[in-house]
ZAPAMAR-552066 format. One line per field, with one value per residue (C-alpha): residue number from 1; residue in one letter; x, y, z. Coordinates in pm, whole numbers, m for minus. Example, Ala and Ser with C-alpha at 12.3 -4.5 7.8 and 13.67 -1.06 7.14 Angstrom:
% ZAPAMAR-552066
num 1_2
residuo A_S
px 1230_1367
py m450_m106
pz 780_714
//
This chain:
% ZAPAMAR-552066
num 1_2_3_4_5_6_7_8_9_10_11_12_13_14_15_16_17_18_19_20_21_22_23_24_25_26_27_28_29_30_31_32_33_34_35_36_37_38_39_40_41_42_43_44_45_46_47_48_49_50_51_52_53_54_55_56_57_58_59_60_61_62_63_64_65_66_67_68_69_70_71_72_73_74_75_76_77_78_79_80_81_82_83_84_85_86_87_88_89_90_91_92_93_94_95_96_97_98_99_100_101_102_103_104_105_106_107_108_109_110_111_112_113_114_115_116_117_118_119_120_121_122_123_124_125_126_127_128_129_130_131_132_133_134_135_136_137_138_139_140_141_142_143_144_145_146_147_148_149_150_151_152_153_154_155_156_157_158_159_160_161_162_163_164_165_166_167_168_169_170
residuo M_T_A_G_L_P_E_S_Y_K_L_E_R_L_Q_L_D_G_R_Y_A_I_D_L_S_Y_P_S_F_A_P_F_M_K_Y_S_D_V_D_S_L_R_K_K_L_R_F_M_Y_L_N_I_G_A_P_D_N_I_T_I_L_D_D_I_I_T_N_C_K_N_F_A_D_I_L_G_Y_S_S_Y_A_E_Y_I_I_E_E_S_M_A_K_S_P_D_T_V_W_N_F_E_N_M_L_R_E_N_I_K_M_K_A_D_F_D_T_K_Q_M_L_A_I_K_K_E_T_T_G_M_D_S_A_I_L_Y_D_W_D_K_Y_Y_Y_E_N_K_L_L_F_A_K_Y_N_V_D_S_E_K_V_K_E_Y_F_E_I_N_Q_V_I_E_G_F
px m1739_m1539_m1718_m1482_m1191_m1048_m1112_m737_m693_m980_m856_m507_m655_m939_m916_m1049_m1339_m1451_m1321_m1047_m712_m612_m291_m88_185_205_78_m232_m284_m229_m475_m738_m711_m724_m1021_m1243_m1582_m1636_m1538_m1555_m1315_m1070_m1084_m1026_m740_m575_m592_m440_m166_m77_m56_166_374_166_152_449_697_600_846_1118_1052_1061_1399_1535_1425_1572_1901_1926_1869_2130_2377_2335_2373_2696_2840_2739_2454_2126_1931_1977_1857_2144_2393_2258_2223_2560_2735_2450_2395_2147_2397_2139_1783_1697_1784_1551_1267_1311_1303_993_812_903_787_462_396_471_237_m45_m251_m229_m299_m605_m727_m684_m855_m1156_m1186_m1166_m1423_m1659_m1621_m1675_m1994_m2113_m2024_m2169_m2452_m2334_m2198_m1872_m1611_m1356_m1130_m1001_m662_m831_m1019_m718_m608_m964_m1084_m753_m800_m1157_m1037_m768_m1028_m1297_m1072_m799_m951_m657_m751_m488_m578_m514_m187_m78_m95_199_415_402_638_875_915_979_1244_1411_1386_1189
py m1123_m1316_m1165_m1106_m1301_m1573_m1933_m2004_m1712_m1830_m2190_m2082_m1895_m2126_m2231_m2550_m2360_m2231_m1878_m1717_m1593_m1269_m1113_m806_m986_m890_m1226_m1190_m813_m723_m969_m883_m513_m600_m838_m793_m649_m546_m181_m168_m463_m312_10_m171_m382_m77_108_m190_m217_152_121_m187_m145_138_254_61_180_549_633_430_619_950_852_756_1087_1285_1093_1142_1515_1533_1332_1571_1874_1740_1679_2027_1936_2124_1796_1421_1413_1643_1413_1085_1196_1369_1058_959_1058_1328_1500_1721_1718_2003_1782_1513_1761_1910_1562_1464_1786_1741_1380_1479_1740_1496_1224_1446_1432_1052_1009_1235_1037_704_841_957_612_439_681_596_226_299_488_201_m61_116_307_616_932_938_1199_1037_743_644_482_150_176_216_m145_m273_m28_m38_m414_m364_m103_m334_m605_m377_m181_m429_m767_m828_m1094_m1095_m1450_m1566_m1372_m1543_m1879_m1771_m1712_m2046_m2015_m2301_m2184_m1828_m1947_m2161_m1880_m2074
pz 538_275_m26_m317_m171_m397_m290_m271_m31_189_192_302_598_701_1065_1223_1379_1037_1085_877_1009_840_966_875_680_313_179_395_393_26_m133_127_37_m333_m331_m26_m116_248_275_655_686_437_636_966_831_673_1007_1186_922_948_1326_1353_1665_1807_2075_2214_1954_1959_2237_2062_1739_1926_2074_1731_1579_1868_1851_1474_1514_1794_1585_1290_1519_1670_1322_1203_968_955_956_963_601_502_679_546_183_148_9_m224_m587_m486_m252_m81_54_m186_m484_m349_m289_m636_m792_m593_m686_m1054_m1041_m869_m1135_m1418_m1290_m1165_m1484_m1510_m1137_m1162_m1464_m1282_m972_m1177_m1332_m993_m851_m1138_m1057_m687_m773_m993_m729_m426_m593_m407_m567_m371_m449_m219_m284_58_107_190_m143_m371_m430_m445_m710_m895_m927_m1050_m1300_m1438_m1489_m1635_m1869_m1962_m1865_m1628_m1376_m1101_m1003_m1360_m1379_m1057_m1238_m1456_m1150_m970_m673_m755_m1115_m997_m750_m1018_m1273_m1533
//
């Protein structure tokens, strides 16, 4: 259940009854996704994280989207995106889409390369010939890739960023 998790992480979350409290805040969620060897728990935590506020906030979100669309219509815009971006550097949603598509095209080869490397590590780790890198796999296998290929140990890197020194700027 705690396989792969750093001792410091486990100690911070250890409860009096011996269980661990993992929540959906970034300091709890991100390291769990990066280090936990338990695929099913990463998958479950990722699902919970992606559904924060559901189902209670679904109707609120629907209302916000409807109101934004109505607001844009009243002001004569084709969409809320067109209204909200008009004063920005991009000036139009088309400019943003063109930039995103250009960016996607420019990083596709590197992203495919990284994905292949992470899939190879997943195959080696699990012993299964998986052709899928799930969203709950990404941080875990990216961390393993950084260690295997570049000897980057995130726990060691963390030592250089002690909180008080970071706050003070030293």
